[in-house]
Phi, psi and omega in degrees: 000133181270129180282138177279130180295141180260143181233163178286169181293326179292323176292321178297320178295318178295322177299317179295326178298322178291323185278322187248345183088354178236133179257112177288153176290152180302324179294332176293316178297320177296321177297322177300325180286311188281316184251330181081180179223127178051043176082003179244138176245147176282121179295136181203164174232152177251125183226118178061035180080009182234137178277138178231142179228157175267136182300321176299325177294321178297315180300312182291331179286318188276335181279123183292140176263192178295140182289138178283142179294145180293145179266122180245126180266140182304321179297320180298319179297317180295319178297316180294325177296317179293321178296318179296318178298321179293321178294325181275355179074028181253151172279142180277000000 
């Protein structure tokens, strides 16, 4: 098995600038590692006080996939129906 080379967060940010046209701040990449976005975290390792990431992981994390359908709760629909009726001056 071939090991994927690991790079620093600043190199990962520069790599994303080439791929997407936008360079995220290094602290943004660190936030992706520590807190994640929408339930996903960027895989990384800490070595000698420095965070390292694999470029394929950065690519798959930053490139948007298909959008998840919005979750609508039945209660939310009823509340919005009542709000609309109130705005239109109608009795529900």
